[in-house]
C-alpha positions in Angstrom: -0.2 -0.4 0.0 1.8 3.2 -1.0 2.5 5.5 1.2 1.9 10.0 1.9 4.8 11.5 1.9 5.1 12.9 5.2 6.4 16.8 5.2 6.8 18.9 8.1 6.2 22.4 7.3 8.1 24.4 10.0 8.6 28.3 10.2 12.5 28.5 10.3 13.1 32.3 9.9 11.9 33.3 13.5 14.7 35.4 14.0 14.5 37.6 10.6 10.1 37.8 11.5 11.4 39.1 14.6 13.6 41.9 13.1 10.7 42.7 10.4 8.2 43.0 13.5 10.5 45.5 15.8 11.5 47.7 12.7 7.7 48.2 11.0 6.2 48.0 14.4 8.4 51.3 15.1 8.3 52.4 11.8 4.9 52.6 11.6 4.0 54.1 15.0 6.5 56.7 15.6 6.6 58.5 12.6 2.5 58.6 12.5 2.4 59.8 16.2 4.9 62.4 15.2 3.3 63.9 12.2 -0.1 63.6 13.6 1.0 65.6 16.7 2.7 68.2 14.5 -0.5 68.7 12.4 -2.0 69.5 15.8 0.3 72.3 15.8 1.5 73.2 12.6 -0.2 73.8 9.1 2.6 73.6 6.8 2.9 69.8 5.3 6.8 70.9 4.1 7.5 70.8 7.9 5.9 67.7 8.9 7.7 66.4 6.3 11.0 67.4 7.2 10.4 66.8 10.9 9.5 63.2 9.8 12.4 62.0 7.5 14.5 63.3 10.2 13.2 60.9 12.7 13.0 58.0 10.1 16.4 58.5 9.4 17.3 58.7 13.2 15.1 55.7 14.2 16.4 53.4 11.8 19.9 54.3 12.6 19.0 53.9 16.2 16.6 50.8 16.0 19.5 49.0 13.1 22.2 49.5 15.7 20.6 48.0 18.5 19.9 45.1 16.8 23.5 44.9 15.6 24.7 45.3 19.4 21.7 42.8 20.4 23.0 40.0 17.9 26.6 40.6 19.0 26.0 40.6 22.3 24.6 36.6 21.7 27.6 36.2 19.7 30.0 37.0 22.9 27.9 35.3 25.5 27.3 32.0 23.4 31.3 32.1 22.4 32.1 32.7 26.6 29.8 30.0 27.6 31.1 27.5 25.2 34.8 28.4 26.1 33.5 27.6 29.7 31.8 24.3 28.6 34.7 23.3 26.7 36.9 23.7 30.1 34.6 22.2 32.2 34.8 18.6 29.9 38.6 18.7 30.4 38.8 19.7 34.1 35.6 17.6 35.7 34.1 15.0 33.1 32.6 13.2 35.9 30.6 16.4 36.9 29.9 17.1 33.2 28.7 13.3 32.6 26.1 13.3 35.4 25.1 16.6 34.1 24.5 15.0 30.7 22.7 12.0 32.7 19.7 14.6 34.4 19.1 16.0 31.0 18.1 12.4 29.7 16.1 11.8 33.2 14.0 15.1 32.3 13.3 13.5 29.2 12.3 10.2 30.6 15.3 8.0 29.0 15.3 4.6 31.0 18.6 4.4 33.5 19.8 1.2 31.7 19.7 3.6 28.2 21.8 6.6 30.1 24.8 4.6 30.6 26.0 4.0 27.5 24.6 7.2 25.7 26.6 9.3 28.3 30.0 7.3 27.8 29.7 7.1 24.0 29.3 11.1 23.9 32.0 11.5 26.2 34.1 10.2 22.9 33.2 13.3 21.3 34.2 16.3 23.0 32.9 18.7 20.5 29.4 16.9 20.5 29.4 16.7 24.2 29.7 20.7 24.7 27.3 21.4 21.8 25.0 18.8 23.7 25.5 20.9 26.8 25.3 24.4 24.9 21.8 23.3 23.6 20.3 21.2 26.3 21.7 22.6 30.0 21.9 25.9 29.0 19.3 26.3 26.4 21.7 28.2 23.5 21.8 27.8 19.6 24.9 28.8 18.3 24.2 32.2 16.6 24.9 32.8 13.0 27.9 34.9 12.7 26.0 37.1 9.9 23.1 37.6 12.1 24.3 41.0 13.8 24.9 42.9 10.4 21.4 40.6 9.3 19.6 42.1 11.8 20.6 45.5 11.7 19.6 45.9 8.0 16.6 44.2 8.3 15.6 46.3 11.2 16.4 49.4 10.0 15.1 48.6 6.4 11.4 47.8 8.1 11.3 50.8 10.2 12.2 53.2 7.0 9.1 51.4 4.8 7.4 51.5 7.8 7.6 55.2 8.4 7.5 56.3 5.1 3.5 55.1 5.0 2.4 57.5 7.2 4.4 60.5 6.1 3.4 59.7 2.5 0.4 61.8 2.4 2.4 64.4 3.6 4.5 64.3 0.5 2.0 64.6 -1.9 -0.5 66.7 -0.4 0.1 70.4 0.5 -2.4 71.0 3.4 -1.5 69.4 6.4 -4.9 68.8 7.7 -6.1 67.3 4.9 -2.9 64.9 4.5 -3.3 64.1 8.3 -6.8 62.5 7.3 -4.9 60.2 4.5 -2.3 59.4 6.9 -4.7 58.5 9.5 -6.8 56.1 6.6 -3.7 54.7 5.1 -1.7 53.6 8.4 -4.8 52.5 10.0 -4.8 50.0 7.4 -1.2 49.4 7.1 -1.2 48.5 11.0 -4.3 46.3 10.7 -2.7 44.6 7.7 0.8 44.4 9.3 -0.9 42.8 12.6 -2.6 40.1 10.9 0.3 39.0 8.5 2.3 39.5 12.0 -0.1 37.3 13.7 0.3 34.2 11.0 4.0 34.1 11.3 4.4 34.4 15.0 1.4 31.9 15.6 -0.7 34.4 17.5 -4.7 34.6 16.4 -4.4 37.0 13.4 -7.5 39.0 13.8 -6.4 39.7 17.4 -2.8 40.4 16.3 -3.9 42.9 13.6 -6.6 44.5 16.2 -3.8 44.9 19.1 -1.5 46.4 16.4 -4.0 48.8 15.2 -5.0 50.0 18.7 -1.8 50.4 19.9 -0.7 52.7 16.6 -4.3 54.7 16.7 -3.7 55.3 20.6 -0.2 56.9 19.9 -0.7 58.8 17.3 -4.2 60.4 19.1 -2.2 60.9 21.9 0.4 62.6 20.5 -2.5 65.2 18.5 -4.2 66.0 21.3 -1.4 66.9 23.2 0.1 69.3 20.6 -3.7 70.5 20.6 -3.4 71.2 24.0 0.1 73.0 24.0 -1.0 75.4 20.9 
C-alpha cells in the first residue's frame, strides 16, 4: 500500500520575522504619532515632512544599531559559555557526565539506556559541548552574519513603515487634509501588518491585527491631543 510522504512545515526564519516586526512596528507607530502631533500644531506639510524624514533617518539608525549590538552580545555570550563548557569537559568530566545524565532523565529515558549514551558522548568532546550548550544552557549557536542581517532588516523595516504615514504629507500640500489620508492609510497598514505578524508568529491573526492597530492609533491620538493642548 503506497504511503503518503510526510512533510513537516515549520517556519525557520523566526529571527528575521522578529527583526521585521520590531522595525515595522516602530516605523509605523513613531513617525505616525509624530506627524499627527505636528499636524495639531502647524499647518505646513513641508515642515512635517522634514521632521518626519529626520525622525525616520535617526530612528532607523538607532534601531538598526540596537539590533546589531544585541546580536553581537548574543554571539559573545555564546562564545564565552562555549569556552567555559570546553574547560569543564576537560577539567571535571565526571560532573559534566552527571549533568548529561540528568538531562536525559528529564526526558524520561530509562537508566539502563543513559549510561552507554553518556559514555559514547564522552568520546566526542565537540558534540558533547554542543549538547551541553543546547540542552543544559538552552543556547543555540548564533549565525555569524546575524548582527549585520539584524541591523539591516530592522533599519529597512523601520524606513518602509515610517514612509507609509508620511507619504500623504509628501503628496498633499495641506497638513489637515494629509492627516486624514495619513490616518486612513496607516490604520489599514497597521491592521494588515498585524494580520501578517499574527500569521507568522503563531498568534491569532485578528487579535494581533486589532492589538497592533489600537496601539498605533492610541499613540497618534495622544500625540495629536498633546500638541493641540500646547498650542
